[in-house]
C-alpha positions as CSV (number, residue, x, y, z in Angstrom):
1,M,-23.0,10.6,8.0
2,A,-21.1,13.3,10.0
3,A,-17.8,11.5,9.2
4,E,-18.6,11.8,5.5
5,R,-18.9,15.5,5.8
6,S,-16.1,16.4,8.2
7,R,-12.5,17.1,7.3
8,P,-10.5,13.8,6.9
9,V,-7.6,12.6,9.0
10,Y,-4.7,10.4,8.2
11,H,-3.8,7.5,10.5
12,P,-1.6,4.6,9.3
13,A,-3.8,2.1,11.1
14,G,-6.9,3.2,9.3
15,H,-10.0,1.2,10.4
16,D,-7.9,-1.3,12.4
17,N,-9.0,-0.2,15.9
18,E,-6.7,-2.6,17.7
19,L,-3.7,-1.6,15.6
20,R,-4.4,2.1,16.2
21,A,-4.2,1.5,20.0
22,A,-1.0,-0.3,19.7
23,V,0.5,2.5,17.5
24,Q,-0.5,5.1,20.1
25,D,1.3,3.1,22.9
26,L,4.3,2.6,20.6
27,R,4.7,6.3,20.0
28,T,5.2,6.7,23.7
29,G,7.8,4.0,23.8
30,R,5.6,1.2,25.2
31,W,5.8,-2.1,23.4
32,L,3.5,-4.4,25.4
33,S,0.4,-3.5,23.3
34,M,2.4,-4.4,20.1
35,R,3.4,-7.7,21.5
36,N,-0.1,-8.5,22.6
37,L,-1.6,-7.5,19.3
38,L,0.8,-9.6,17.3
39,A,0.1,-12.5,19.5
40,E,-3.6,-12.2,18.6
41,T,-3.0,-11.8,14.9
42,L,-3.6,-15.2,13.3
43,D,-3.7,-14.6,9.6
44,W,-0.9,-13.5,7.3
45,T,-2.9,-10.7,5.6
46,M,-3.3,-8.8,9.0
47,W,0.1,-10.0,10.2
48,T,1.9,-8.5,7.2
49,Q,-0.1,-5.3,7.3
50,R,0.2,-4.8,11.1
51,T,4.0,-5.5,11.3
52,Q,4.5,-3.0,8.4
53,V,2.6,-0.2,10.1
54,L,4.2,-0.9,13.5
55,A,7.6,-0.8,12.0
56,T,7.2,2.7,10.5
57,V,6.5,3.9,14.0
58,A,9.0,1.9,15.8
59,A,11.9,2.7,13.4
60,G,12.5,6.0,15.2
61,S,12.7,4.5,18.7
62,D,14.4,1.6,20.6
63,A,11.0,0.0,21.6
64,V,11.6,-3.2,19.6
65,Q,15.2,-3.5,20.9
66,A,13.7,-3.1,24.5
67,W,11.2,-6.0,23.6
68,R,13.9,-8.2,22.3
69,A,16.0,-7.7,25.4
70,E,13.0,-8.6,27.6
71,E,12.0,-11.6,25.5
72,P,15.0,-12.7,23.4
73,R,13.3,-15.9,22.2
74,S,10.2,-14.2,20.9
75,V,9.7,-14.9,17.2
76,A,7.4,-11.9,16.8
77,A,10.1,-9.7,18.3
78,I,12.7,-11.1,15.8
79,V,10.4,-10.4,12.9
80,M,9.7,-6.9,14.2
81,H,13.4,-6.3,14.6
82,T,13.8,-7.2,10.9
83,R,10.9,-4.8,9.9
84,V,12.7,-2.0,11.8
85,M,16.0,-2.7,10.3
86,V,14.5,-2.7,6.7
87,E,12.5,0.5,7.4
88,R,15.8,2.2,8.6
89,A,17.8,1.1,5.5
90,L,15.0,2.3,3.2
91,R,14.9,5.7,4.9
92,A,18.6,6.0,4.8
93,H,18.5,5.2,1.0
94,R,15.8,7.9,0.4
95,E,17.8,10.5,2.3
96,G,21.1,9.6,0.6
97,H,22.6,8.8,4.1
98,A,26.3,7.7,4.1
99,R,25.3,4.6,6.2
100,T,22.9,3.2,3.6
101,Q,25.2,0.3,2.6
102,E,25.9,-0.7,6.2
103,L,22.2,-0.5,7.2
104,W,21.3,-2.5,4.0
105,Q,23.7,-5.2,5.1
106,Q,22.4,-5.3,8.6
107,A,18.8,-5.5,7.4
108,W,19.6,-8.3,4.9
109,E,21.3,-10.3,7.7
110,A,18.2,-9.7,9.9
111,C,15.9,-11.0,7.1
112,G,17.9,-14.3,7.0
113,D,17.7,-14.6,10.8
114,A,14.0,-14.0,10.8
115,A,13.4,-16.5,7.9
116,R,15.2,-19.2,10.0
117,H,13.2,-18.5,13.1
118,A,9.8,-18.1,11.4
119,P,10.0,-20.4,8.3
120,D,6.3,-20.1,7.5
121,D,6.2,-16.3,7.7
122,P,6.0,-14.3,4.5
123,V,7.3,-11.1,6.1
124,P,11.1,-11.9,6.0
125,W,10.7,-12.5,2.2
126,V,8.6,-9.4,1.8
127,C,11.4,-7.5,3.6
128,L,14.0,-8.9,1.2
129,L,11.9,-7.7,-1.7
130,A,11.7,-4.3,-0.1
131,L,15.5,-4.3,0.1
132,A,15.8,-5.3,-3.6
133,Q,14.9,-1.7,-4.7
134,L,18.2,-0.5,-3.2
135,D,20.0,-2.6,-5.8
136,D,18.9,-0.4,-8.7
137,R,21.6,-1.7,-11.0
138,Q,20.5,-5.2,-10.3
139,R,24.1,-6.2,-9.4
140,L,22.9,-9.2,-7.2
141,E,22.0,-12.3,-9.2
142,E,18.9,-12.9,-7.1
143,H,17.6,-9.6,-8.3
144,R,17.8,-10.4,-12.1
145,L,16.3,-13.8,-12.4
146,P,14.4,-14.7,-15.6
147,P,10.7,-13.7,-15.3
148,P,7.9,-16.2,-15.1
149,G,6.0,-15.0,-18.2
150,P,6.5,-12.9,-21.4
151,M,6.5,-9.1,-21.3
152,L,7.9,-9.2,-17.8
153,F,11.4,-8.0,-16.5
154,P,14.4,-9.9,-14.9
155,G,14.0,-9.4,-11.2
156,P,13.8,-10.9,-7.7
157,W,11.1,-13.4,-8.8
158,A,12.4,-16.1,-6.4
159,L,11.8,-13.8,-3.5
160,L,8.3,-13.1,-4.7
161,A,7.7,-16.8,-5.0
162,E,8.8,-17.5,-1.5
163,A,6.5,-14.8,-0.1
164,D,3.7,-16.2,-2.4
165,K,4.3,-19.8,-1.2
166,R,3.6,-18.7,2.4
167,D,0.8,-16.2,1.7
168,P,-0.5,-16.4,-1.8
169,Y,-1.2,-13.0,-3.5
170,N,0.4,-11.1,-0.5
171,R,-0.4,-7.5,-1.1
172,E,2.8,-5.9,0.3
173,A,5.0,-8.4,-1.6
174,H,3.5,-7.3,-5.0
175,H,3.8,-3.6,-4.0
176,R,7.5,-4.1,-3.1
177,M,7.9,-5.7,-6.5
178,L,6.3,-2.7,-8.1
179,Q,8.7,-0.4,-6.2
180,F,11.6,-2.5,-7.5
181,V,10.4,-1.9,-11.1
182,Y,10.3,1.9,-10.5
183,A,13.9,1.7,-9.1
184,R,15.3,0.0,-12.2
185,R,17.3,2.3,-14.4
186,T,15.3,1.9,-17.5
187,D,13.1,4.2,-19.5
188,G,10.4,1.7,-19.8
189,S,9.8,1.2,-16.1
190,V,6.1,2.4,-16.3
191,S,5.3,0.1,-19.2
192,E,7.0,-2.7,-17.4
193,A,5.0,-1.9,-14.3
194,F,1.7,-2.0,-16.2
195,N,2.7,-5.4,-17.6
196,F,3.5,-6.6,-14.1
197,V,0.3,-5.5,-12.4
198,Q,-1.9,-6.9,-15.2
199,W,0.0,-10.1,-14.9
200,A,-0.5,-10.1,-11.1
201,A,-4.1,-9.2,-11.1
202,S,-5.0,-11.5,-13.9
203,S,-4.5,-14.5,-11.6
204,A,-5.6,-13.0,-8.3
205,P,-8.8,-14.5,-6.8
206,V,-11.9,-12.4,-6.1
207,G,-11.3,-10.3,-3.0
208,S,-7.6,-9.8,-3.5
209,A,-6.1,-6.4,-3.1
210,L,-4.0,-7.1,-6.2
211,H,-7.0,-6.0,-8.3
212,V,-6.2,-2.5,-7.2
213,L,-2.6,-2.6,-8.3
214,P,-3.3,-1.2,-11.9
215,L,-4.7,1.9,-10.3
216,F,-1.4,2.6,-8.6
217,V,0.5,2.4,-11.9
218,R,-1.9,4.8,-13.5
219,V,-1.3,7.3,-10.7
220,E,2.4,6.9,-11.3
221,R,2.1,7.4,-14.9
222,Y,0.0,10.6,-14.4
223,R,2.6,11.8,-11.9
224,R,5.5,11.3,-14.4
225,E,3.7,12.9,-17.2
226,N,2.7,16.0,-15.1
227,G,-0.9,15.4,-15.9
228,H,-2.0,18.1,-13.4
229,K,-0.5,20.7,-15.7
230,K,-2.6,19.7,-18.8
231,A,-5.5,21.9,-19.7
232,L,-7.5,18.9,-21.1
233,D,-6.6,15.8,-19.1
234,L,-8.3,12.7,-20.3
235,H,-6.1,10.2,-18.5
236,W,-8.8,9.1,-16.1
237,V,-11.7,8.8,-18.4
238,T,-10.4,6.4,-21.0
239,E,-12.0,3.1,-21.5
240,D,-9.0,1.2,-20.0
241,A,-8.8,3.5,-17.0
242,T,-12.6,3.1,-16.3
243,R,-12.5,-0.6,-16.7
244,D,-9.6,-0.9,-14.3
245,A,-11.5,1.2,-11.7
246,L,-14.7,-0.8,-12.1
247,R,-12.8,-4.1,-11.9
248,A,-11.1,-3.1,-8.6
249,L,-14.6,-2.1,-7.3
250,G,-16.3,-5.4,-8.2
251,L,-13.5,-7.8,-7.6
252,W,-12.0,-6.3,-4.5
253,F,-14.0,-3.6,-2.8
254,D,-17.3,-5.5,-2.9
255,R,-15.6,-8.7,-1.6
256,T,-13.3,-7.4,1.2
257,A,-13.7,-6.7,5.0
258,L,-13.1,-3.1,5.8
259,P,-10.6,-3.6,8.7
260,E,-8.4,-5.5,6.2
261,A,-8.5,-2.8,3.5
262,S,-5.5,-0.6,3.1
263,L,-6.2,3.1,3.3
264,L,-4.1,3.5,0.2
265,D,-6.1,1.0,-1.7
266,L,-9.4,2.7,-0.7
267,N,-8.0,6.2,-1.7
268,H,-6.7,5.0,-5.1
269,L,-10.1,3.4,-5.9
270,A,-12.1,6.4,-4.8
271,H,-9.8,8.6,-6.8
272,A,-10.0,6.4,-9.9
273,L,-13.8,6.2,-9.8
274,W,-14.1,10.0,-9.3
275,G,-11.6,10.6,-12.1
276,S,-13.6,8.4,-14.5
277,L,-16.8,10.3,-13.6
278,R,-18.3,7.3,-11.9
279,F,-19.5,9.4,-9.0
280,A,-22.1,7.1,-7.5
281,E,-19.7,4.2,-7.4
282,A,-17.0,6.4,-5.9
283,A,-19.5,7.6,-3.2
284,R,-19.6,4.0,-1.9
285,V,-15.9,4.0,-1.4
286,F,-15.9,7.4,0.2
287,E,-18.6,6.2,2.6
288,A,-16.3,3.2,3.4
289,L,-13.4,5.6,4.1
290,G,-15.4,7.4,6.8
291,P,-13.1,9.9,8.6
292,Y,-9.9,8.6,7.1
293,Y,-7.9,9.5,4.0
294,A,-4.3,9.4,2.6
295,T,-2.6,12.3,0.8
296,V,-1.6,10.0,-2.1
297,P,-2.9,10.0,-4.8
298,W,-4.8,13.3,-4.3
299,T,-1.6,15.2,-3.9
300,Y,-0.8,14.5,-7.7
301,R,-3.9,16.4,-8.6
302,T,-2.8,19.6,-7.0
303,R,-1.1,22.7,-8.3
304,S,1.9,21.9,-6.1
305,P,2.3,18.0,-5.8
306,G,3.4,17.2,-2.4
307,D,1.4,19.9,-0.7
308,A,-0.8,18.0,2.0
309,A,-3.1,20.9,2.4
310,Q,-4.0,21.1,-1.2
311,A,-4.3,17.3,-1.3
312,E,-6.9,17.5,1.3
313,E,-8.9,20.1,-0.5
314,V,-8.9,18.0,-3.7
315,F,-10.1,15.0,-1.6
316,L,-12.8,17.1,-0.1
317,R,-14.0,18.4,-3.5
318,A,-14.1,15.0,-4.9
319,R,-16.0,13.5,-1.9
320,T,-18.4,16.3,-1.8
321,R,-19.2,15.9,-5.6
322,C,-19.7,12.1,-5.3
323,L,-21.8,12.2,-2.2
324,S,-23.9,14.9,-3.8
325,V,-24.6,12.8,-6.8
326,R,-25.4,9.9,-4.5
327,D,-27.9,12.0,-2.5
328,E,-29.5,13.4,-5.6
329,R,-30.1,9.9,-7.0
330,R,-31.5,8.8,-3.7
331,R,-33.9,11.7,-3.7
332,G,-34.9,11.0,-7.3
333,S,-35.5,7.3,-6.4
334,S,-37.6,8.4,-3.4
335,R,-39.7,10.8,-5.5
336,G,-40.2,8.1,-8.0
337,S,-41.4,5.5,-5.6
338,S,-43.7,7.9,-3.8
339,G,-45.3,8.9,-7.1
């Protein structure tokens, strides 16, 4: 209960305690905990998630390089090297760095090397999907293949299929595809994104994080439309928005294990339920978040989008409102049963 009332903290590992310990060691340049954690990670969902988080930390150091020098035949080290190279290329692209093209080429070659050494691993293909967003003009043929269904866009569908073959409904693969959509130089990218996430979620099994995808696109549309500036904003209370939030609650949140749940997914769901005035349902997600939160999507509801302090205040107000409604209902139920 105390965690529900305290100020939230952000940690990329979220509820994954083992990953949090490995991240802490990695930040001090030690790689043994990372190596041991990955050796114990036996399912692709956690493998994809953990390698992604570790790479965001390792990209600023030579820890993975030191690991590879010590254990040059380690397949996990080869995959992590690929992760780091891709992360560095993406960062260079975001910063407009002059070495972006060079880093992109190096990362692309690392993906091929990892795919050869780990043929059953979805991560090399997820990494290729991540790099696809750098090709915003879709100059490469593999990035403009015909779509698998109507209302979809030409894109890196073969790469998604390779990731899907190894880990069906891989969360990161589909989020990377979504980032590719946003990078395309077309005015209809948000509508294309809606078509994509509805297509992906429609075939996803119960418990899949793909049921949360539509909530991410709604946040992106809200951001692009400067929804926070509108005096009367009905974006979140429409029938479609409420339906998407409740579907994610029932088909994903109620059927998933907390350590596997992405902090971003949990925050987007809590935000969507709060925005659609489903406070009691949102309270359940806030309870699950415990002491953790992510600035996105809350930062897009602030006066100054990007302000982390304001994002935290919006999160706290939303959490307080939802937990208060929950507590009031519990008190009412208790009075009713005692009467």
